[in-house]
C-alpha positions as CSV (number, residue, x, y, z in Angstrom):
1,M,27.0,4.3,1.8
2,T,29.3,3.5,4.8
3,K,27.2,3.3,8.4
4,N,27.7,1.9,11.8
5,C,26.2,-1.0,13.3
6,F,24.6,0.9,16.6
7,E,25.4,-2.3,18.3
8,C,29.1,-3.4,17.9
9,R,30.1,-0.4,15.6
10,E,31.2,-2.7,12.9
11,I,31.4,-0.9,9.4
12,I,28.1,-1.5,7.3
13,E,28.7,-0.8,3.5
14,S,25.2,-1.4,2.1
15,E,21.7,-0.7,1.1
16,G,18.5,-2.0,1.9
17,F,17.8,-4.7,4.1
18,V,21.2,-5.9,5.8
19,Q,22.4,-7.5,8.9
20,C,25.5,-7.0,10.6
21,N,28.2,-9.2,9.8
22,N,29.3,-9.1,13.2
23,C,26.5,-9.1,15.8
24,S,23.7,-9.8,13.2
25,S,21.8,-6.6,14.2
26,P,19.0,-6.1,11.4
27,Y,19.3,-2.6,9.5
28,F,17.3,-0.9,6.5
29,F,19.2,1.6,5.1
30,G,17.4,3.7,2.5
31,N,14.3,5.9,1.8
32,K,11.7,4.5,4.3
33,D,9.2,6.5,3.3
34,S,9.0,4.6,-0.5
35,P,7.7,1.3,-0.7
36,F,9.5,0.8,-4.0
37,E,12.9,1.8,-2.7
38,I,12.5,-0.8,0.1
39,F,11.7,-3.5,-2.3
40,N,14.7,-2.2,-4.3
41,I,12.1,-1.6,-7.4
42,P,11.7,1.1,-10.1
43,K,8.7,3.3,-9.6
44,S,6.3,1.6,-11.7
45,F,2.3,0.9,-11.4
46,K,3.5,-2.5,-13.1
47,V,5.0,-4.6,-10.5
48,N,5.7,-8.4,-10.7
49,L,3.5,-9.8,-7.9
50,S,5.5,-13.0,-7.4
51,S,8.8,-11.7,-7.3
52,L,7.5,-9.2,-5.1
53,E,5.9,-11.9,-2.7
54,E,9.3,-14.2,-2.8
55,N,11.5,-11.0,-1.8
56,Y,8.9,-10.1,0.8
57,Y,9.2,-13.7,2.1
58,K,12.8,-14.0,2.2
59,W,13.3,-10.7,4.1
60,A,10.4,-11.6,6.6
61,K,11.8,-14.7,7.6
62,Q,15.3,-13.4,7.8
63,L,14.3,-10.2,9.8
64,H,11.5,-11.5,11.8
65,P,11.4,-10.2,15.2
66,D,10.7,-13.8,16.6
67,R,14.7,-14.6,15.6
68,F,16.2,-11.7,17.7
69,T,14.2,-13.4,21.0
70,T,17.6,-13.6,22.8
71,A,18.9,-10.4,21.5
72,N,18.9,-7.2,23.7
73,S,16.2,-4.8,23.8
74,N,17.8,-2.5,21.3
75,V,18.3,-5.1,18.7
76,Q,14.6,-6.6,19.2
77,K,12.8,-3.0,19.2
78,K,14.7,-2.5,15.7
79,S,13.7,-5.6,14.2
80,Y,10.3,-5.0,15.2
81,E,10.6,-1.6,13.2
82,I,11.9,-3.1,10.5
83,S,9.3,-6.1,10.3
84,A,6.6,-3.3,10.3
85,L,8.6,-1.3,7.6
86,L,8.5,-4.6,5.4
87,N,5.3,-5.2,5.9
88,N,3.7,-1.9,5.3
89,A,5.7,-1.4,2.1
90,Y,4.5,-5.3,1.2
91,K,0.4,-4.4,1.6
92,I,1.1,-1.1,-0.4
93,L,2.9,-2.7,-3.5
94,K,0.7,-5.6,-3.4
95,N,-2.7,-3.4,-3.8
96,P,-3.3,-1.5,-7.0
97,E,-4.9,1.4,-5.2
98,L,-2.2,1.7,-2.5
99,R,0.5,1.5,-5.3
100,L,-0.9,4.0,-7.1
101,N,-1.5,6.3,-3.9
102,A,2.0,5.9,-3.6
103,L,3.3,6.6,-6.8
104,L,1.4,9.6,-7.0
105,T,2.5,11.0,-3.4
106,E,6.4,10.3,-4.3
107,T,5.9,11.8,-7.6
108,L,3.7,14.9,-6.7
109,N,5.1,15.1,-3.2
110,E,1.5,15.5,-1.8
111,P,1.0,12.6,1.1
112,G,-2.7,10.7,0.9
113,L,-3.5,12.1,-2.8
114,L,-6.4,9.5,-2.7
115,K,-8.0,10.2,0.4
116,H,-11.1,12.3,0.4
117,E,-10.7,14.5,2.9
118,S,-13.0,17.9,1.8
119,T,-14.5,19.8,4.3
120,E,-17.8,20.4,2.0
121,K,-20.2,17.4,1.8
122,S,-19.9,15.5,-1.2
123,K,-22.3,16.2,-3.7
124,L,-24.1,12.8,-5.1
125,P,-25.0,12.9,-9.0
126,P,-28.6,13.6,-9.6
127,E,-28.9,10.4,-10.9
128,F,-28.1,8.3,-8.0
129,T,-30.4,11.0,-5.7
130,N,-33.6,10.3,-7.5
131,Q,-32.4,6.6,-7.9
132,L,-32.1,6.5,-3.9
133,F,-35.7,8.1,-3.2
134,D,-37.3,5.8,-5.7
135,L,-36.0,3.3,-3.6
136,Q,-37.2,4.6,-0.5
137,E,-41.0,4.9,-2.0
138,L,-40.3,1.3,-3.4
139,T,-39.6,-0.1,0.2
140,L,-42.5,1.6,1.3
141,E,-44.7,0.5,-1.1
142,N,-43.4,-3.1,-1.8
143,P,-40.4,-4.2,0.6
144,E,-39.7,-7.4,-1.6
145,E,-39.3,-5.5,-4.7
146,A,-36.9,-3.0,-2.8
147,K,-34.7,-5.4,-1.9
148,K,-34.4,-7.0,-5.7
149,E,-33.7,-3.2,-7.1
150,K,-31.6,-2.4,-4.4
151,F,-29.4,-5.8,-5.2
152,R,-29.8,-4.4,-9.0
153,L,-28.2,-0.7,-8.0
154,L,-25.6,-2.4,-6.1
155,L,-24.5,-4.4,-8.8
156,D,-24.5,-1.7,-11.0
157,L,-22.4,0.5,-8.8
158,S,-20.3,-2.3,-8.6
159,E,-19.6,-2.7,-12.4
160,K,-19.1,1.2,-12.6
161,A,-16.7,1.4,-10.0
162,S,-15.2,-1.8,-11.5
163,K,-14.9,-0.1,-15.1
164,I,-13.5,3.4,-13.7
165,H,-10.5,1.1,-11.6
166,K,-9.7,-0.7,-14.3
167,E,-9.4,2.8,-16.7
168,I,-7.0,4.5,-13.9
169,Y,-5.2,1.5,-13.7
170,E,-4.7,1.1,-17.5
171,L,-3.8,4.8,-17.5
172,A,-1.0,4.4,-13.9
173,E,0.6,1.5,-16.3
174,H,1.5,3.6,-19.3
175,I,3.2,6.3,-17.3
176,N,6.7,6.6,-16.9
177,W,6.8,7.2,-13.4
178,Q,10.7,7.0,-13.4
179,S,11.1,10.1,-15.5
180,F,9.3,12.2,-12.8
């Protein structure tokens, strides 16, 4: 893809993160909505985190706004935009939940799939609401015992959530995201 530098009009024939050979203005040419394309990695739940981190620091160092403090305001603005783009993509790719959300969003073309945006009140499972009522009663009767029970319930919920996340992540690893 051929583009022109917005500063010196030099032809730039590259994709991804680049700097103009003539004036060093920073650019990103590609799909800014895809963290996978920003880092030029395949769409997959499995990401080589050490390679991701290595590429992130390489580009962050090269394109950091501090390197453009003497440049004109257009170049400085561009470096801030590119730095923010890089930081956001890195944040998404290093976090399994955000990475899965990005995969689902890109694959199904539905933004924010993992966000809970229901207009109705969420319905809690009856077992959970019964445990909450029992805990309230216990708090009135025996506050010390209620603290122990609260801790046990929180631990139980945390273990259940971890198990569900693990199952979801295992399923996500086996999907061929490239085929969508």
